[in-house]
C-alpha positions as CSV (number, residue, x, y, z in Angstrom):
1,M,27.3,-8.4,-16.0
2,T,23.8,-7.0,-16.0
3,A,22.0,-6.4,-12.7
4,I,18.5,-6.9,-14.2
5,R,16.9,-9.4,-16.4
6,T,17.3,-8.9,-20.2
7,P,14.3,-7.4,-22.0
8,A,13.6,-10.7,-23.8
9,R,13.3,-12.5,-20.4
10,H,11.6,-9.7,-18.4
11,F,8.0,-11.0,-19.0
12,A,8.9,-14.7,-18.8
13,P,7.3,-16.5,-15.9
14,L,9.8,-17.3,-13.1
15,A,8.5,-20.9,-12.7
16,I,7.3,-23.5,-15.1
17,G,3.5,-23.4,-15.1
18,A,3.1,-20.0,-13.5
19,P,0.9,-17.4,-15.3
20,E,2.6,-15.0,-17.6
21,P,3.1,-11.5,-16.0
22,Y,0.9,-8.6,-17.1
23,R,2.3,-6.3,-19.8
24,S,0.4,-3.5,-18.2
25,L,-1.6,-3.2,-15.0
26,P,-5.3,-4.0,-15.0
27,V,-7.5,-0.9,-15.0
28,R,-9.3,-0.7,-11.6
29,L,-10.7,2.0,-9.4
30,E,-8.5,2.1,-6.3
31,R,-9.3,5.3,-4.4
32,M,-9.0,3.6,-1.1
33,I,-7.5,0.4,0.3
34,H,-9.6,-0.5,3.3
35,F,-7.9,-2.4,6.1
36,V,-9.7,-5.2,7.9
37,P,-8.3,-7.3,10.8
38,P,-9.6,-10.7,9.7
39,Q,-9.3,-12.4,13.1
40,V,-12.0,-10.0,14.6
41,E,-15.2,-11.8,13.7
42,K,-17.4,-8.8,14.3
43,L,-15.4,-6.8,11.7
44,A,-15.0,-9.7,9.3
45,A,-18.7,-10.2,9.3
46,K,-19.1,-6.6,7.8
47,V,-17.1,-7.5,4.7
48,P,-20.1,-8.0,2.5
49,E,-21.2,-4.5,3.3
50,L,-17.7,-3.1,2.8
51,I,-17.5,-4.7,-0.7
52,E,-20.3,-2.4,-1.8
53,Q,-18.6,0.7,-0.3
54,V,-14.9,0.5,-1.0
55,D,-12.6,-0.1,-4.0
56,V,-10.2,-2.6,-2.2
57,V,-10.7,-4.8,0.8
58,L,-7.4,-5.7,2.5
59,G,-7.0,-8.4,5.1
60,N,-4.3,-7.2,7.4
61,L,-1.9,-9.8,8.8
62,E,1.0,-7.5,9.9
63,D,1.1,-4.4,12.2
64,A,-1.8,-4.0,14.6
65,I,-2.2,-7.8,14.7
66,P,-0.8,-9.2,18.0
67,A,1.8,-12.0,17.7
68,D,-0.6,-14.5,19.3
69,A,-3.3,-13.7,16.8
70,K,-1.2,-14.0,13.6
71,E,-2.4,-17.5,12.7
72,A,-6.0,-16.6,13.5
73,A,-5.7,-13.5,11.2
74,R,-4.3,-15.7,8.4
75,K,-7.1,-18.3,8.8
76,G,-9.7,-15.5,9.1
77,F,-8.5,-13.9,5.8
78,I,-8.8,-17.2,4.0
79,A,-12.3,-17.7,5.3
80,M,-13.2,-14.1,4.4
81,A,-11.9,-14.6,0.9
82,R,-13.7,-17.9,0.4
83,A,-17.0,-16.6,1.8
84,N,-17.5,-13.5,-0.3
85,D,-17.9,-12.6,-4.0
86,F,-15.8,-9.5,-4.4
87,G,-16.9,-8.6,-8.0
88,A,-15.1,-5.5,-9.1
89,T,-13.8,-4.8,-5.6
90,G,-10.1,-5.7,-5.2
91,L,-9.0,-8.4,-2.7
92,W,-5.6,-7.7,-1.1
93,T,-3.7,-8.9,1.9
94,R,-0.7,-7.3,3.8
95,I,1.6,-10.1,4.8
96,N,4.1,-10.1,7.6
97,A,7.6,-8.7,7.2
98,L,10.0,-10.8,5.2
99,N,12.2,-11.4,8.2
100,S,9.3,-12.5,10.4
101,P,8.5,-16.1,11.4
102,W,5.0,-15.9,9.8
103,V,5.7,-14.8,6.3
104,L,6.3,-18.2,4.6
105,D,3.0,-19.5,6.0
106,D,1.3,-16.3,5.0
107,L,2.3,-16.8,1.4
108,S,2.1,-20.5,1.0
109,E,-1.3,-21.0,2.8
110,I,-3.0,-18.0,1.3
111,V,-1.9,-18.6,-2.3
112,G,-2.8,-22.3,-2.0
113,A,-6.2,-21.6,-0.5
114,V,-7.4,-18.5,-2.3
115,G,-4.8,-17.6,-4.9
116,N,-7.3,-17.3,-7.8
117,K,-9.3,-14.7,-5.8
118,L,-6.3,-12.7,-4.6
119,D,-5.4,-9.6,-6.6
120,V,-2.5,-8.0,-4.7
121,I,-0.1,-8.9,-1.9
122,M,1.2,-5.9,0.1
123,V,4.8,-6.3,1.3
124,P,5.9,-4.3,4.4
125,K,9.3,-2.7,5.0
126,V,10.6,-3.2,1.4
127,E,14.2,-2.0,1.5
128,G,15.5,-2.8,-2.0
129,P,14.8,-4.7,-5.2
130,W,16.1,-7.9,-3.6
131,D,13.0,-8.1,-1.4
132,I,10.8,-7.9,-4.5
133,H,12.9,-10.5,-6.3
134,Y,12.4,-12.9,-3.4
135,V,8.6,-12.5,-3.3
136,D,8.4,-12.6,-7.1
137,Q,10.2,-16.0,-7.4
138,L,8.3,-17.5,-4.5
139,L,4.9,-16.4,-5.8
140,A,5.7,-17.8,-9.2
141,Q,6.5,-21.2,-7.6
142,L,3.3,-21.1,-5.6
143,E,1.2,-20.0,-8.6
144,A,2.6,-22.9,-10.6
145,R,2.0,-25.5,-7.8
146,H,-1.6,-24.4,-7.2
147,R,-2.4,-23.7,-10.9
148,I,-3.2,-20.0,-10.3
149,E,-4.7,-18.6,-13.5
150,K,-3.6,-14.9,-13.2
151,P,-0.5,-13.4,-11.7
152,I,-0.7,-12.0,-8.2
153,L,0.6,-8.5,-8.0
154,V,3.0,-7.0,-5.4
155,H,2.6,-3.7,-3.6
156,A,5.6,-2.4,-1.7
157,I,5.3,-0.2,1.5
158,L,8.0,2.4,1.9
159,E,8.7,2.6,5.6
160,T,12.5,2.6,6.0
161,A,15.1,5.1,5.0
162,E,16.9,2.4,2.9
163,G,13.6,1.7,1.1
164,V,13.2,5.4,0.2
165,N,16.9,5.5,-0.9
166,N,16.2,2.6,-3.3
167,V,12.8,3.6,-4.4
168,E,13.6,3.7,-8.2
169,A,15.1,0.2,-8.1
170,I,12.1,-1.1,-6.2
171,A,9.6,0.3,-8.6
172,A,11.4,-1.4,-11.6
173,A,12.2,-4.7,-9.8
174,S,9.5,-6.8,-11.4
175,P,6.6,-6.8,-13.9
176,R,4.6,-8.0,-10.9
177,M,4.8,-4.6,-9.2
178,H,1.5,-3.0,-8.7
179,G,2.5,0.1,-6.8
180,M,3.8,1.6,-3.5
181,S,2.5,3.2,-0.4
182,L,4.0,5.6,2.1
183,G,4.3,4.1,5.6
184,P,4.9,7.3,7.6
185,A,5.0,5.8,11.2
186,D,7.7,3.2,10.6
187,L,9.5,5.6,8.2
188,A,9.6,8.2,11.0
189,A,11.2,5.7,13.4
190,S,13.7,4.5,10.8
191,R,14.8,8.1,10.2
192,A,14.8,9.0,13.9
193,M,12.3,11.8,13.1
194,K,10.9,13.5,16.2
195,T,7.2,12.7,15.6
196,T,5.0,9.9,16.8
197,R,2.1,10.7,14.6
198,V,0.8,8.2,12.1
199,G,0.6,10.5,9.1
200,G,-0.2,14.2,9.1
201,G,2.0,17.1,10.0
202,H,3.6,18.3,13.2
203,P,3.0,21.7,14.9
204,D,6.7,22.3,15.3
205,Y,7.6,21.7,11.7
206,R,7.0,25.2,10.3
207,V,8.5,28.4,8.8
208,L,8.3,31.9,10.1
209,E,7.6,35.0,8.0
210,D,10.4,37.6,7.8
211,A,10.8,39.8,10.8
212,K,9.2,43.2,10.7
213,G,10.6,45.0,13.7
214,D,8.9,43.8,16.9
215,A,5.6,42.8,15.2
216,P,4.3,39.3,15.8
217,R,5.5,36.9,13.1
218,A,3.1,34.5,11.4
219,A,4.1,30.8,11.3
220,S,3.0,28.2,8.8
221,Q,3.0,24.5,9.4
222,Q,4.8,22.5,6.7
223,D,4.2,19.0,5.3
224,L,6.7,16.4,6.7
225,W,6.0,14.0,3.9
226,H,6.2,16.2,0.8
227,Y,9.7,15.1,-0.3
228,T,9.1,11.4,0.2
229,I,5.7,11.4,-1.6
230,G,7.2,13.3,-4.5
231,K,10.1,10.9,-4.8
232,M,7.7,7.9,-4.6
233,V,5.4,9.4,-7.2
234,D,8.3,10.0,-9.6
235,A,9.5,6.4,-9.3
236,C,6.0,5.1,-9.9
237,A,5.2,7.4,-12.8
238,A,8.5,6.5,-14.5
239,T,7.8,2.7,-14.3
240,G,4.0,2.8,-14.9
241,I,2.9,1.6,-11.4
242,K,0.7,3.3,-8.9
243,P,1.6,5.5,-5.9
244,F,-0.6,5.6,-2.7
245,Y,-0.6,7.6,0.5
246,G,-0.7,5.3,3.5
247,P,-2.4,5.5,6.9
248,F,-3.8,8.5,8.8
249,G,-4.0,7.4,12.4
250,D,-6.0,10.2,14.1
251,F,-9.6,9.1,13.6
252,S,-10.9,12.0,15.7
253,D,-9.6,14.6,13.2
254,P,-11.3,14.2,9.9
255,A,-10.3,17.7,8.7
256,A,-6.6,16.9,9.0
257,C,-7.2,13.5,7.4
258,E,-8.9,15.2,4.5
259,A,-6.0,17.7,4.1
260,Q,-3.4,14.9,4.1
261,F,-5.3,12.8,1.6
262,R,-5.8,15.9,-0.6
263,N,-2.1,16.8,-0.5
264,A,-1.2,13.2,-1.6
265,F,-3.8,13.2,-4.4
266,L,-2.5,16.6,-5.6
267,Q,1.0,15.3,-5.7
268,G,0.0,12.4,-7.9
269,C,-1.1,9.6,-5.6
270,V,-4.0,7.6,-7.0
271,G,-5.4,6.4,-3.7
272,T,-4.9,6.1,0.0
273,W,-5.4,3.7,2.9
274,T,-8.6,3.8,5.1
275,L,-8.3,2.4,8.6
276,H,-11.7,3.5,9.9
277,P,-15.1,3.6,8.1
278,K,-15.2,7.4,8.5
279,Q,-12.2,7.7,6.2
280,I,-13.9,6.0,3.3
281,E,-16.1,8.9,2.3
282,I,-13.2,11.3,2.9
283,A,-11.1,9.4,0.3
284,K,-14.0,9.4,-2.2
285,E,-14.7,13.1,-1.7
286,V,-11.1,14.2,-2.1
287,K,-10.6,12.1,-5.2
288,A,-13.9,13.4,-6.7
289,A,-12.9,17.0,-6.0
290,K,-9.5,16.5,-7.7
291,E,-11.2,15.0,-10.8
292,V,-13.6,18.0,-11.0
293,Q,-10.6,20.4,-10.8
294,E,-8.9,18.5,-13.6
295,K,-12.0,18.7,-15.8
296,V,-12.3,22.4,-15.2
297,K,-8.7,22.9,-16.4
């Protein structure tokens, strides 16, 4: 018995009346996915300015949104989506985890209210293709009910050890797959890694040069995320979807942020998350520098 849909059925809508899945991803500039907490009126009011500055505006409903603000964030995102013309700028949202009490309302209310404006839904803590299959089927039903004209894509966050272990199956789980992002903070917790940083390296993760008698030995800090990014990039490249680096949490260290973004771009990531306005220009500059290097070659 096959574990995947047969080729003849792979691109068939999963609900009667749902839009047909894309055969290939839309071509869009996605250097940075900029996160906005939609329940914070002061920040939501800046969305018109952000649309001119970023490639993707994402209304965040999950981590960093307190439990007592979840409904306000959802309503704020819907209001934000309705109030703005996003043009060529992508409109995304990160829903709550699939085992949370908020996720069904996130999907049903948002698709019903602004499904024709929404480009991508980011799904946190994806552990296997079964999570994508669930969201895929539910989105098709909601698209059919609300007469959504184009398919809403799905972007998975890798932030558990099981998700990384199943990364190839996740990438190939649905034609609705847009791409994946590395979620280093939750992944570190899932692996019991000894770091509390949100992205970036750790001063104790290093190698020493060979001993030369009693002379001091140089130490070089290593990249904690190199293996995982490489594995994610391979899975995405093999299936034609897009790999992204995730968050860098230390807003006071732009040099380290730039280094992490550059490492990810050099390994094949097409974009990254930006959590603070300062990081938007860093993402643009790193991507531009990489493109210049490629042209020189």
